[in-house]
Biopython code that builds the backbone (N, CA, C, O; Angstrom):
import numpy as np
from Bio.PDB.StructureBuilder import StructureBuilder

atoms = [
    (1, "MET", "N", (75.479, 101.930, 107.868)),
    (1, "MET", "CA", (76.044, 102.175, 109.176)),
    (1, "MET", "C", (74.938, 102.120, 110.211)),
    (1, "MET", "O", (73.796, 102.490, 109.941)),
    (2, "SER", "N", (75.286, 101.657, 111.390)),
    (2, "SER", "CA", (74.331, 101.688, 112.483)),
    (2, "SER", "C", (74.263, 103.112, 113.012)),
    (2, "SER", "O", (74.399, 104.053, 112.230)),
    (3, "GLU", "N", (74.058, 103.303, 114.309)),
    (3, "GLU", "CA", (73.952, 104.655, 114.845)),
    (3, "GLU", "C", (75.178, 105.473, 114.468)),
    (3, "GLU", "O", (76.311, 105.010, 114.601)),
    (4, "ALA", "N", (74.942, 106.687, 113.998)),
    (4, "ALA", "CA", (76.026, 107.550, 113.540)),
    (4, "ALA", "C", (76.922, 107.948, 114.703)),
    (4, "ALA", "O", (76.452, 108.562, 115.661)),
    (5, "PRO", "N", (78.208, 107.608, 114.634)),
    (5, "PRO", "CA", (79.103, 107.931, 115.740)),
    (5, "PRO", "C", (79.392, 109.429, 115.821)),
    (5, "PRO", "O", (79.428, 110.127, 114.807)),
    (6, "ILE", "N", (79.596, 109.903, 117.044)),
    (6, "ILE", "CA", (79.965, 111.294, 117.278)),
    (6, "ILE", "C", (81.473, 111.414, 117.119)),
    (6, "ILE", "O", (82.230, 110.654, 117.722)),
    (7, "LEU", "N", (81.908, 112.374, 116.303)),
    (7, "LEU", "CA", (83.338, 112.615, 116.115)),
    (7, "LEU", "C", (83.868, 113.604, 117.147)),
    (7, "LEU", "O", (84.889, 113.348, 117.785)),
    (8, "CYS", "N", (83.174, 114.737, 117.314)),
    (8, "CYS", "CA", (83.595, 115.761, 118.263)),
    (8, "CYS", "C", (82.537, 116.860, 118.276)),
    (8, "CYS", "O", (81.542, 116.781, 117.556)),
    (9, "GLY", "N", (82.754, 117.862, 119.082)),
    (9, "GLY", "CA", (81.907, 119.042, 119.077)),
    (9, "GLY", "C", (82.393, 120.015, 118.023)),
    (9, "GLY", "O", (83.583, 120.050, 117.711)),
    (10, "LEU", "N", (81.489, 120.805, 117.470)),
    (10, "LEU", "CA", (81.849, 121.783, 116.445)),
    (10, "LEU", "C", (82.964, 122.703, 116.942)),
    (10, "LEU", "O", (83.866, 123.049, 116.178)),
    (11, "ASP", "N", (82.911, 123.098, 118.205)),
    (11, "ASP", "CA", (83.907, 124.016, 118.756)),
    (11, "ASP", "C", (85.298, 123.389, 118.900)),
    (11, "ASP", "O", (86.254, 124.089, 119.234)),
    (12, "GLU", "N", (85.420, 122.094, 118.655)),
    (12, "GLU", "CA", (86.723, 121.426, 118.739)),
    (12, "GLU", "C", (87.509, 121.503, 117.425)),
    (12, "GLU", "O", (88.662, 121.076, 117.361)),
    (13, "ILE", "N", (86.883, 122.047, 116.384)),
    (13, "ILE", "CA", (87.579, 122.276, 115.114)),
    (13, "ILE", "C", (87.574, 123.783, 114.872)),
    (13, "ILE", "O", (86.514, 124.403, 114.793)),
    (14, "GLU", "N", (88.749, 124.357, 114.756)),
    (14, "GLU", "CA", (88.864, 125.794, 114.524)),
    (14, "GLU", "C", (88.220, 126.152, 113.188)),
    (14, "GLU", "O", (88.379, 125.429, 112.205)),
    (15, "ASP", "N", (87.495, 127.262, 113.154)),
    (15, "ASP", "CA", (86.907, 127.731, 111.902)),
    (15, "ASP", "C", (88.046, 127.996, 110.912)),
    (15, "ASP", "O", (88.983, 128.728, 111.228)),
    (16, "GLY", "N", (87.967, 127.409, 109.728)),
    (16, "GLY", "CA", (89.038, 127.509, 108.736)),
    (16, "GLY", "C", (90.112, 126.458, 108.917)),
    (16, "GLY", "O", (91.137, 126.491, 108.237)),
    (17, "GLY", "N", (89.887, 125.529, 109.827)),
    (17, "GLY", "CA", (90.863, 124.475, 110.111)),
    (17, "GLY", "C", (90.331, 123.097, 109.802)),
    (17, "GLY", "O", (89.266, 122.944, 109.205)),
    (18, "ALA", "N", (91.085, 122.096, 110.216)),
    (18, "ALA", "CA", (90.726, 120.702, 109.963)),
    (18, "ALA", "C", (91.172, 119.846, 111.146)),
    (18, "ALA", "O", (92.036, 120.242, 111.929)),
    (19, "LYS", "N", (90.568, 118.674, 111.257)),
    (19, "LYS", "CA", (90.900, 117.757, 112.350)),
    (19, "LYS", "C", (90.721, 116.328, 111.864)),
    (19, "LYS", "O", (89.747, 116.011, 111.181)),
    (20, "GLY", "N", (91.668, 115.469, 112.220)),
    (20, "GLY", "CA", (91.606, 114.061, 111.840)),
    (20, "GLY", "C", (91.024, 113.194, 112.937)),
    (20, "GLY", "O", (91.087, 113.538, 114.117)),
    (21, "PHE", "N", (90.457, 112.067, 112.539)),
    (21, "PHE", "CA", (89.845, 111.123, 113.471)),
    (21, "PHE", "C", (90.181, 109.708, 113.049)),
    (21, "PHE", "O", (90.200, 109.389, 111.861)),
    (22, "SER", "N", (90.444, 108.874, 114.021)),
    (22, "SER", "CA", (90.674, 107.447, 113.794)),
    (22, "SER", "C", (89.647, 106.711, 114.642)),
    (22, "SER", "O", (89.605, 106.888, 115.860)),
    (23, "LEU", "N", (88.820, 105.887, 114.009)),
    (23, "LEU", "CA", (87.793, 105.175, 114.751)),
    (23, "LEU", "C", (87.535, 103.815, 114.134)),
    (23, "LEU", "O", (87.886, 103.555, 112.984)),
    (24, "GLU", "N", (86.925, 102.973, 114.909)),
    (24, "GLU", "CA", (86.518, 101.661, 114.419)),
    (24, "GLU", "C", (85.001, 101.649, 114.384)),
    (24, "GLU", "O", (84.336, 102.040, 115.343)),
    (25, "LEU", "N", (84.467, 101.190, 113.256)),
    (25, "LEU", "CA", (83.028, 101.153, 113.086)),
    (25, "LEU", "C", (82.660, 99.855, 112.385)),
    (25, "LEU", "O", (83.120, 99.575, 111.278)),
    (26, "GLU", "N", (81.828, 99.076, 113.045)),
    (26, "GLU", "CA", (81.377, 97.799, 112.497)),
    (26, "GLU", "C", (82.553, 96.948, 112.045)),
    (26, "GLU", "O", (82.507, 96.321, 110.987)),
    (27, "GLY", "N", (83.616, 96.928, 112.859)),
    (27, "GLY", "CA", (84.781, 96.094, 112.589)),
    (27, "GLY", "C", (85.755, 96.662, 111.574)),
    (27, "GLY", "O", (86.756, 96.022, 111.253)),
    (28, "GLU", "N", (85.479, 97.845, 111.069)),
    (28, "GLU", "CA", (86.349, 98.463, 110.066)),
    (28, "GLU", "C", (87.029, 99.680, 110.673)),
    (28, "GLU", "O", (86.393, 100.486, 111.352)),
    (29, "ARG", "N", (88.335, 99.808, 110.422)),
    (29, "ARG", "CA", (89.103, 100.968, 110.897)),
    (29, "ARG", "C", (88.904, 102.110, 109.909)),
    (29, "ARG", "O", (89.116, 101.934, 108.710)),
    (30, "LEU", "N", (88.499, 103.275, 110.401)),
    (30, "LEU", "CA", (88.281, 104.440, 109.555)),
    (30, "LEU", "C", (89.248, 105.545, 109.949)),
    (30, "LEU", "O", (89.411, 105.859, 111.129)),
    (31, "GLU", "N", (89.882, 106.127, 108.949)),
    (31, "GLU", "CA", (90.729, 107.301, 109.129)),
    (31, "GLU", "C", (90.062, 108.406, 108.315)),
    (31, "GLU", "O", (90.060, 108.361, 107.085)),
    (32, "VAL", "N", (89.509, 109.376, 108.990)),
    (32, "VAL", "CA", (88.784, 110.449, 108.328)),
    (32, "VAL", "C", (89.278, 111.798, 108.847)),
    (32, "VAL", "O", (89.924, 111.873, 109.892)),
    (33, "PHE", "N", (88.968, 112.852, 108.109)),
    (33, "PHE", "CA", (89.234, 114.193, 108.601)),
    (33, "PHE", "C", (88.092, 115.102, 108.181)),
    (33, "PHE", "O", (87.390, 114.843, 107.203)),
    (34, "VAL", "N", (87.925, 116.168, 108.941)),
    (34, "VAL", "CA", (86.860, 117.129, 108.697)),
    (34, "VAL", "C", (87.479, 118.508, 108.542)),
    (34, "VAL", "O", (88.330, 118.909, 109.337)),
    (35, "VAL", "N", (87.048, 119.231, 107.515)),
    (35, "VAL", "CA", (87.437, 120.625, 107.312)),
    (35, "VAL", "C", (86.223, 121.475, 107.675)),
    (35, "VAL", "O", (85.101, 121.193, 107.254)),
    (36, "ARG", "N", (86.469, 122.521, 108.468)),
    (36, "ARG", "CA", (85.382, 123.405, 108.894)),
    (36, "ARG", "C", (85.535, 124.774, 108.251)),
    (36, "ARG", "O", (86.607, 125.377, 108.288)),
    (37, "GLN", "N", (84.451, 125.252, 107.663)),
    (37, "GLN", "CA", (84.353, 126.624, 107.157)),
    (37, "GLN", "C", (83.042, 127.176, 107.703)),
    (37, "GLN", "O", (81.982, 127.003, 107.102)),
    (38, "GLY", "N", (83.130, 127.843, 108.853)),
    (38, "GLY", "CA", (81.924, 128.288, 109.544)),
    (38, "GLY", "C", (81.139, 127.086, 110.018)),
    (38, "GLY", "O", (81.653, 126.258, 110.771)),
    (39, "ARG", "N", (79.892, 126.988, 109.580)),
    (39, "ARG", "CA", (79.078, 125.815, 109.912)),
    (39, "ARG", "C", (79.026, 124.817, 108.759)),
    (39, "ARG", "O", (78.293, 123.830, 108.814)),
    (40, "ASN", "N", (79.811, 125.082, 107.714)),
    (40, "ASN", "CA", (79.943, 124.132, 106.607)),
    (40, "ASN", "C", (81.063, 123.159, 106.946)),
    (40, "ASN", "O", (82.172, 123.567, 107.293)),
    (41, "LEU", "N", (80.761, 121.869, 106.842)),
    (41, "LEU", "CA", (81.697, 120.821, 107.218)),
    (41, "LEU", "C", (81.878, 119.860, 106.062)),
    (41, "LEU", "O", (80.910, 119.475, 105.407)),
    (42, "PHE", "N", (83.119, 119.474, 105.813)),
    (42, "PHE", "CA", (83.462, 118.576, 104.712)),
    (42, "PHE", "C", (84.314, 117.455, 105.282)),
    (42, "PHE", "O", (85.358, 117.712, 105.882)),
    (43, "ALA", "N", (83.881, 116.216, 105.099)),
    (43, "ALA", "CA", (84.582, 115.071, 105.672)),
    (43, "ALA", "C", (85.066, 114.136, 104.565)),
    (43, "ALA", "O", (84.337, 113.839, 103.618)),
    (44, "TYR", "N", (86.312, 113.678, 104.705)),
    (44, "TYR", "CA", (86.935, 112.805, 103.707)),
    (44, "TYR", "C", (87.748, 111.710, 104.377)),
    (44, "TYR", "O", (88.172, 111.837, 105.525)),
    (45, "GLU", "N", (87.952, 110.639, 103.634)),
    (45, "GLU", "CA", (88.878, 109.596, 104.068)),
    (45, "GLU", "C", (90.291, 110.176, 104.032)),
    (45, "GLU", "O", (90.654, 110.883, 103.092)),
    (46, "ASN", "N", (91.077, 109.878, 105.048)),
    (46, "ASN", "CA", (92.449, 110.373, 105.107)),
    (46, "ASN", "C", (93.362, 109.450, 104.299)),
    (46, "ASN", "O", (94.185, 108.724, 104.857)),
    (47, "ALA", "N", (93.202, 109.493, 102.988)),
    (47, "ALA", "CA", (94.007, 108.681, 102.079)),
    (47, "ALA", "C", (94.059, 109.367, 100.721)),
    (47, "ALA", "O", (93.025, 109.664, 100.123)),
    (48, "CYS", "N", (95.272, 109.615, 100.243)),
    (48, "CYS", "CA", (95.437, 110.220, 98.928)),
    (48, "CYS", "C", (95.075, 109.191, 97.854)),
    (48, "CYS", "O", (95.498, 108.039, 97.950)),
    (49, "PRO", "N", (94.308, 109.576, 96.841)),
    (49, "PRO", "CA", (93.954, 108.614, 95.789)),
    (49, "PRO", "C", (95.152, 108.176, 94.953)),
    (49, "PRO", "O", (95.052, 107.198, 94.213)),
    (50, "HIS", "N", (96.267, 108.867, 95.050)),
    (50, "HIS", "CA", (97.461, 108.515, 94.273)),
    (50, "HIS", "C", (98.032, 107.168, 94.718)),
    (50, "HIS", "O", (98.135, 106.242, 93.914)),
    (51, "ILE", "N", (98.409, 107.054, 96.011)),
    (51, "ILE", "CA", (98.939, 105.768, 96.491)),
    (51, "ILE", "C", (98.385, 105.363, 97.851)),
    (51, "ILE", "O", (98.865, 104.404, 98.456)),
    (52, "GLY", "N", (97.376, 106.085, 98.337)),
    (52, "GLY", "CA", (96.704, 105.691, 99.565)),
    (52, "GLY", "C", (97.358, 106.154, 100.854)),
    (52, "GLY", "O", (96.906, 105.775, 101.934)),
    (53, "THR", "N", (98.405, 106.958, 100.774)),
    (53, "THR", "CA", (99.061, 107.432, 101.995)),
    (53, "THR", "C", (98.186, 108.464, 102.704)),
    (53, "THR", "O", (97.365, 109.122, 102.066)),
    (54, "PRO", "N", (98.357, 108.609, 104.022)),
    (54, "PRO", "CA", (97.628, 109.666, 104.724)),
    (54, "PRO", "C", (98.012, 111.035, 104.162)),
    (54, "PRO", "O", (99.138, 111.239, 103.709)),
    (55, "LEU", "N", (97.069, 111.959, 104.197)),
    (55, "LEU", "CA", (97.322, 113.288, 103.653)),
    (55, "LEU", "C", (98.176, 114.146, 104.585)),
    (55, "LEU", "O", (98.884, 115.040, 104.122)),
    (56, "ASP", "N", (98.118, 113.890, 105.877)),
    (56, "ASP", "CA", (98.831, 114.722, 106.850)),
    (56, "ASP", "C", (100.082, 114.024, 107.379)),
    (56, "ASP", "O", (100.026, 112.872, 107.809)),
    (57, "TRP", "N", (101.220, 114.738, 107.345)),
    (57, "TRP", "CA", (102.434, 114.258, 108.022)),
    (57, "TRP", "C", (102.386, 114.656, 109.482)),
    (57, "TRP", "O", (102.794, 113.896, 110.360)),
    (58, "THR", "N", (101.890, 115.839, 109.730)),
    (58, "THR", "CA", (101.720, 116.360, 111.078)),
    (58, "THR", "C", (100.240, 116.260, 111.409)),
    (58, "THR", "O", (99.405, 116.657, 110.596)),
    (59, "PRO", "N", (99.891, 115.738, 112.584)),
    (59, "PRO", "CA", (98.467, 115.582, 112.906)),
    (59, "PRO", "C", (97.663, 116.862, 112.685)),
    (59, "PRO", "O", (98.066, 117.953, 113.088)),
    (60, "ASP", "N", (96.520, 116.691, 112.035)),
    (60, "ASP", "CA", (95.543, 117.751, 111.783)),
    (60, "ASP", "C", (96.028, 118.835, 110.820)),
    (60, "ASP", "O", (95.398, 119.889, 110.730)),
    (61, "GLN", "N", (97.116, 118.611, 110.104)),
    (61, "GLN", "CA", (97.605, 119.564, 109.100)),
    (61, "GLN", "C", (97.183, 119.072, 107.723)),
    (61, "GLN", "O", (97.959, 118.433, 107.012)),
    (62, "PHE", "N", (95.947, 119.378, 107.358)),
    (62, "PHE", "CA", (95.372, 118.900, 106.100)),
    (62, "PHE", "C", (95.273, 119.984, 105.035)),
    (62, "PHE", "O", (94.976, 119.679, 103.880)),
    (63, "LEU", "N", (95.517, 121.245, 105.396)),
    (63, "LEU", "CA", (95.308, 122.340, 104.464)),
    (63, "LEU", "C", (96.627, 122.975, 104.052)),
    (63, "LEU", "O", (97.624, 122.904, 104.771)),
    (64, "ASP", "N", (96.609, 123.606, 102.860)),
    (64, "ASP", "CA", (97.795, 124.342, 102.420)),
    (64, "ASP", "C", (97.970, 125.576, 103.300)),
    (64, "ASP", "O", (97.106, 125.874, 104.125)),
    (65, "ALA", "N", (99.076, 126.293, 103.134)),
    (65, "ALA", "CA", (99.408, 127.430, 104.001)),
    (65, "ALA", "C", (98.328, 128.500, 104.006)),
    (65, "ALA", "O", (98.099, 129.137, 105.035)),
    (66, "ALA", "N", (97.660, 128.710, 102.880)),
    (66, "ALA", "CA", (96.605, 129.721, 102.791)),
    (66, "ALA", "C", (95.276, 129.221, 103.359)),
    (66, "ALA", "O", (94.377, 130.021, 103.621)),
    (67, "GLY", "N", (95.146, 127.910, 103.552)),
    (67, "GLY", "CA", (93.891, 127.341, 104.032)),
    (67, "GLY", "C", (92.825, 127.239, 102.965)),
    (67, "GLY", "O", (91.642, 127.085, 103.270)),
    (68, "ASP", "N", (93.248, 127.325, 101.695)),
    (68, "ASP", "CA", (92.297, 127.318, 100.579)),
    (68, "ASP", "C", (92.065, 125.946, 99.963)),
    (68, "ASP", "O", (91.058, 125.735, 99.286)),
    (69, "ASN", "N", (92.989, 125.007, 100.190)),
    (69, "ASN", "CA", (92.925, 123.680, 99.585)),
    (69, "ASN", "C", (93.362, 122.624, 100.583)),
    (69, "ASN", "O", (94.114, 122.903, 101.517)),
    (70, "ILE", "N", (92.881, 121.415, 100.372)),
    (70, "ILE", "CA", (93.408, 120.262, 101.090)),
    (70, "ILE", "C", (94.717, 119.883, 100.402)),
    (70, "ILE", "O", (94.793, 119.878, 99.174)),
    (71, "LEU", "N", (95.733, 119.571, 101.177)),
    (71, "LEU", "CA", (97.061, 119.290, 100.653)),
    (71, "LEU", "C", (97.509, 117.889, 101.046)),
    (71, "LEU", "O", (97.398, 117.506, 102.210)),
    (72, "CYS", "N", (98.009, 117.128, 100.093)),
    (72, "CYS", "CA", (98.660, 115.856, 100.395)),
    (72, "CYS", "C", (100.121, 116.162, 100.714)),
    (72, "CYS", "O", (100.861, 116.623, 99.845)),
    (73, "ALA", "N", (100.535, 115.910, 101.940)),
    (73, "ALA", "CA", (101.898, 116.222, 102.367)),
    (73, "ALA", "C", (102.937, 115.342, 101.678)),
    (73, "ALA", "O", (104.108, 115.717, 101.624)),
    (74, "THR", "N", (102.548, 114.196, 101.156)),
    (74, "THR", "CA", (103.506, 113.292, 100.518)),
    (74, "THR", "C", (103.936, 113.785, 99.143)),
    (74, "THR", "O", (105.133, 113.849, 98.860)),
    (75, "HIS", "N", (102.988, 114.134, 98.287)),
    (75, "HIS", "CA", (103.323, 114.500, 96.904)),
    (75, "HIS", "C", (102.861, 115.892, 96.492)),
    (75, "HIS", "O", (103.046, 116.278, 95.337)),
    (76, "GLY", "N", (102.266, 116.653, 97.404)),
    (76, "GLY", "CA", (101.861, 118.021, 97.101)),
    (76, "GLY", "C", (100.583, 118.161, 96.309)),
    (76, "GLY", "O", (100.290, 119.248, 95.812)),
    (77, "ALA", "N", (99.817, 117.105, 96.175)),
    (77, "ALA", "CA", (98.542, 117.207, 95.459)),
    (77, "ALA", "C", (97.624, 118.167, 96.198)),
    (77, "ALA", "O", (97.632, 118.223, 97.428)),
    (78, "LEU", "N", (96.832, 118.922, 95.443)),
    (78, "LEU", "CA", (95.870, 119.868, 96.006)),
    (78, "LEU", "C", (94.452, 119.435, 95.653)),
    (78, "LEU", "O", (94.178, 119.016, 94.528)),
    (79, "PHE", "N", (93.560, 119.543, 96.628)),
    (79, "PHE", "CA", (92.170, 119.141, 96.472)),
    (79, "PHE", "C", (91.267, 120.290, 96.897)),
    (79, "PHE", "O", (91.563, 121.001, 97.857)),
    (80, "ARG", "N", (90.159, 120.466, 96.174)),
    (80, "ARG", "CA", (89.176, 121.469, 96.576)),
    (80, "ARG", "C", (88.502, 121.017, 97.870)),
    (80, "ARG", "O", (88.169, 119.843, 98.030)),
    (81, "ILE", "N", (88.311, 121.939, 98.770)),
    (81, "ILE", "CA", (87.693, 121.615, 100.058)),
    (81, "ILE", "C", (86.249, 121.174, 99.875)),
    (81, "ILE", "O", (85.816, 120.219, 100.519)),
    (82, "GLU", "N", (85.495, 121.845, 99.013)),
    (82, "GLU", "CA", (84.055, 121.598, 98.928)),
    (82, "GLU", "C", (83.668, 120.264, 98.294)),
    (82, "GLU", "O", (82.567, 119.773, 98.543)),
    (83, "ASP", "N", (84.545, 119.661, 97.479)),
    (83, "ASP", "CA", (84.160, 118.386, 96.857)),
    (83, "ASP", "C", (85.291, 117.363, 96.761)),
    (83, "ASP", "O", (85.079, 116.269, 96.238)),
    (84, "GLY", "N", (86.484, 117.691, 97.252)),
    (84, "GLY", "CA", (87.597, 116.737, 97.254)),
    (84, "GLY", "C", (88.223, 116.494, 95.899)),
    (84, "GLY", "O", (89.019, 115.565, 95.752)),
    (85, "TYR", "N", (87.889, 117.300, 94.902)),
    (85, "TYR", "CA", (88.431, 117.128, 93.552)),
    (85, "TYR", "C", (89.892, 117.573, 93.525)),
    (85, "TYR", "O", (90.228, 118.652, 94.013)),
    (86, "CYS", "N", (90.765, 116.727, 92.946)),
    (86, "CYS", "CA", (92.196, 117.034, 92.864)),
    (86, "CYS", "C", (92.461, 117.946, 91.668)),
    (86, "CYS", "O", (92.209, 117.577, 90.521)),
    (87, "THR", "N", (92.972, 119.137, 91.957)),
    (87, "THR", "CA", (93.239, 120.128, 90.921)),
    (87, "THR", "C", (94.696, 120.160, 90.482)),
    (87, "THR", "O", (95.004, 120.706, 89.422)),
    (88, "ALA", "N", (95.607, 119.582, 91.277)),
    (88, "ALA", "CA", (97.031, 119.603, 90.939)),
    (88, "ALA", "C", (97.741, 118.447, 91.626)),
    (88, "ALA", "O", (97.369, 118.033, 92.724)),
    (89, "GLY", "N", (98.776, 117.929, 90.956)),
    (89, "GLY", "CA", (99.555, 116.840, 91.530)),
    (89, "GLY", "C", (99.378, 115.549, 90.762)),
    (89, "GLY", "O", (98.706, 115.525, 89.731)),
    (90, "PRO", "N", (99.976, 114.470, 91.255)),
    (90, "PRO", "CA", (99.978, 113.208, 90.513)),
    (90, "PRO", "C", (98.613, 112.537, 90.384)),
    (90, "PRO", "O", (98.452, 111.620, 89.578)),
    (91, "CYS", "N", (97.640, 112.974, 91.156)),
    (91, "CYS", "CA", (96.297, 112.378, 91.052)),
    (91, "CYS", "C", (95.279, 113.387, 90.513)),
    (91, "CYS", "O", (94.083, 113.261, 90.778)),
    (92, "ALA", "N", (95.747, 114.389, 89.757)),
    (92, "ALA", "CA", (94.851, 115.410, 89.198)),
    (92, "ALA", "C", (93.689, 114.743, 88.469)),
    (92, "ALA", "O", (93.884, 113.826, 87.670)),
    (93, "GLY", "N", (92.487, 115.214, 88.755)),
    (93, "GLY", "CA", (91.277, 114.658, 88.146)),
    (93, "GLY", "C", (90.595, 113.621, 89.016)),
    (93, "GLY", "O", (89.419, 113.325, 88.803)),
    (94, "ASP", "N", (91.303, 113.053, 89.999)),
    (94, "ASP", "CA", (90.697, 112.115, 90.949)),
    (94, "ASP", "C", (90.008, 112.893, 92.057)),
    (94, "ASP", "O", (90.054, 114.123, 92.087)),
    (95, "ARG", "N", (89.365, 112.165, 92.971)),
    (95, "ARG", "CA", (88.700, 112.780, 94.121)),
    (95, "ARG", "C", (89.011, 111.992, 95.381)),
    (95, "ARG", "O", (89.300, 110.796, 95.343)),
    (96, "LEU", "N", (88.942, 112.696, 96.485)),
    (96, "LEU", "CA", (89.001, 112.036, 97.785)),
    (96, "LEU", "C", (87.680, 111.334, 98.035)),
    (96, "LEU", "O", (86.643, 111.770, 97.535)),
    (97, "ASN", "N", (87.704, 110.250, 98.805)),
    (97, "ASN", "CA", (86.472, 109.581, 99.211)),
    (97, "ASN", "C", (85.809, 110.417, 100.290)),
    (97, "ASN", "O", (86.420, 110.727, 101.313)),
    (98, "ARG", "N", (84.566, 110.775, 100.059)),
    (98, "ARG", "CA", (83.853, 111.697, 100.938)),
    (98, "ARG", "C", (82.952, 110.942, 101.908)),
    (98, "ARG", "O", (82.407, 109.887, 101.581)),
    (99, "TYR", "N", (82.808, 111.503, 103.108)),
    (99, "TYR", "CA", (81.882, 111.003, 104.111)),
    (99, "TYR", "C", (80.800, 112.042, 104.357)),
    (99, "TYR", "O", (81.055, 113.245, 104.312)),
    (100, "GLU", "N", (79.608, 111.568, 104.615)),
    (100, "GLU", "CA", (78.512, 112.457, 104.991)),
    (100, "GLU", "C", (78.573, 112.646, 106.501)),
    (100, "GLU", "O", (78.730, 111.686, 107.256)),
    (101, "ILE", "N", (78.447, 113.888, 106.921)),
    (101, "ILE", "CA", (78.390, 114.185, 108.345)),
    (101, "ILE", "C", (77.250, 115.157, 108.579)),
    (101, "ILE", "O", (76.751, 115.794, 107.652)),
    (102, "GLU", "N", (76.850, 115.258, 109.836)),
    (102, "GLU", "CA", (75.805, 116.204, 110.192)),
    (102, "GLU", "C", (76.104, 116.764, 111.568)),
    (102, "GLU", "O", (76.822, 116.156, 112.361)),
    (103, "LEU", "N", (75.548, 117.923, 111.837)),
    (103, "LEU", "CA", (75.573, 118.495, 113.174)),
    (103, "LEU", "C", (74.274, 118.098, 113.858)),
    (103, "LEU", "O", (73.193, 118.290, 113.301)),
    (104, "ASP", "N", (74.373, 117.546, 115.062)),
    (104, "ASP", "CA", (73.144, 117.232, 115.781)),
    (104, "ASP", "C", (72.683, 118.475, 116.546)),
    (104, "ASP", "O", (73.294, 119.536, 116.416)),
    (105, "GLY", "N", (71.647, 118.363, 117.316)),
    (105, "GLY", "CA", (71.068, 119.488, 118.030)),
    (105, "GLY", "C", (71.973, 120.093, 119.097)),
    (105, "GLY", "O", (71.710, 121.182, 119.607)),
    (106, "GLU", "N", (73.042, 119.372, 119.424)),
    (106, "GLU", "CA", (73.985, 119.865, 120.429)),
    (106, "GLU", "C", (75.311, 120.291, 119.792)),
    (106, "GLU", "O", (76.330, 120.379, 120.477)),
    (107, "ASP", "N", (75.296, 120.555, 118.479)),
    (107, "ASP", "CA", (76.494, 120.955, 117.725)),
    (107, "ASP", "C", (77.621, 119.928, 117.824)),
    (107, "ASP", "O", (78.794, 120.285, 117.933)),
    (108, "ARG", "N", (77.245, 118.643, 117.786)),
    (108, "ARG", "CA", (78.231, 117.565, 117.716)),
    (108, "ARG", "C", (78.234, 117.016, 116.293)),
    (108, "ARG", "O", (77.179, 116.871, 115.676)),
    (109, "LEU", "N", (79.416, 116.713, 115.778)),
    (109, "LEU", "CA", (79.548, 116.158, 114.430)),
    (109, "LEU", "C", (79.319, 114.657, 114.488)),
    (109, "LEU", "O", (79.919, 113.950, 115.297)),
    (110, "ARG", "N", (78.440, 114.189, 113.617)),
    (110, "ARG", "CA", (78.142, 112.751, 113.523)),
    (110, "ARG", "C", (78.491, 112.271, 112.118)),
    (110, "ARG", "O", (78.135, 112.899, 111.121)),
    (111, "LEU", "N", (79.183, 111.162, 112.064)),
    (111, "LEU", "CA", (79.539, 110.532, 110.785)),
    (111, "LEU", "C", (78.319, 109.741, 110.314)),
    (111, "LEU", "O", (77.858, 108.831, 111.002)),
    (112, "LYS", "N", (77.800, 110.096, 109.133)),
    (112, "LYS", "CA", (76.571, 109.485, 108.644)),
    (112, "LYS", "C", (76.788, 108.344, 107.657)),
    (112, "LYS", "O", (76.066, 107.348, 107.699)),
    (113, "GLY", "N", (77.751, 108.472, 106.789)),
    (113, "GLY", "CA", (77.955, 107.447, 105.782)),
    (113, "GLY", "C", (78.988, 107.896, 104.773)),
    (113, "GLY", "O", (79.504, 109.011, 104.845)),
    (114, "ARG", "N", (79.281, 107.026, 103.840)),
    (114, "ARG", "CA", (80.330, 107.279, 102.872)),
    (114, "ARG", "C", (79.746, 107.462, 101.478)),
    (114, "ARG", "O", (78.849, 106.728, 101.064)),
    (115, "LYS", "N", (80.258, 108.433, 100.775)),
    (115, "LYS", "CA", (79.920, 108.619, 99.372)),
    (115, "LYS", "C", (81.090, 108.126, 98.537)),
    (115, "LYS", "O", (82.213, 108.041, 99.034)),
    (116, "SER", "N", (80.846, 107.808, 97.304)),
    (116, "SER", "CA", (81.945, 107.362, 96.441)),
    (116, "SER", "C", (82.820, 108.543, 96.037)),
    (116, "SER", "O", (82.408, 109.698, 96.147)),
    (117, "ALA", "N", (84.011, 108.249, 95.577)),
    (117, "ALA", "CA", (84.947, 109.282, 95.132)),
    (117, "ALA", "C", (84.410, 110.004, 93.903)),
    (117, "ALA", "O", (84.771, 111.156, 93.662)),
    (118, "ALA", "N", (83.567, 109.359, 93.131)),
    (118, "ALA", "CA", (83.065, 109.944, 91.887)),
    (118, "ALA", "C", (81.856, 110.842, 92.114)),
    (118, "ALA", "O", (81.347, 111.443, 91.168)),
    (119, "ALA", "N", (81.388, 110.942, 93.360)),
    (119, "ALA", "CA", (80.172, 111.739, 93.624)),
    (119, "ALA", "C", (80.408, 113.217, 93.437)),
    (119, "ALA", "O", (79.490, 114.017, 93.619)),
]
sb = StructureBuilder()
sb.init_structure("model")
sb.init_model(0)
sb.init_chain("A")
sb.init_seg("    ")
for serial, (resi, resn, name, xyz) in enumerate(atoms, 1):
    if name == "N":
        sb.init_residue(resn, " ", resi, " ")
    sb.init_atom(name, np.array(xyz, "f"), 0.0, 1.0, " ", f" {name:<3s}", serial, name[0])
structure = sb.get_structure()
């Protein structure tokens, strides 16, 4: 990736919440979302490994009711927030594709690069 694009400011994602982003980078359309737990941030491709559908039916609704897991709204699959591992549902044992992000000196989230689903 060239210069890491800014997604938003840290204060634009509620602590314990998530936010989706749609952007174009180097000619490729990216659909990603970020889950925030304090200053810990986890970014994933917004696509269920089961059939590739977006995880959210309602914008920015990526977590289960308790806020403990990422939820696929299509088939109810549950994923661990910290590593995207699917613990329940039709894609159990798979992982979400993860993105590396960082906070810059002004508390802005920057998309750094993509890790494989097996990471």
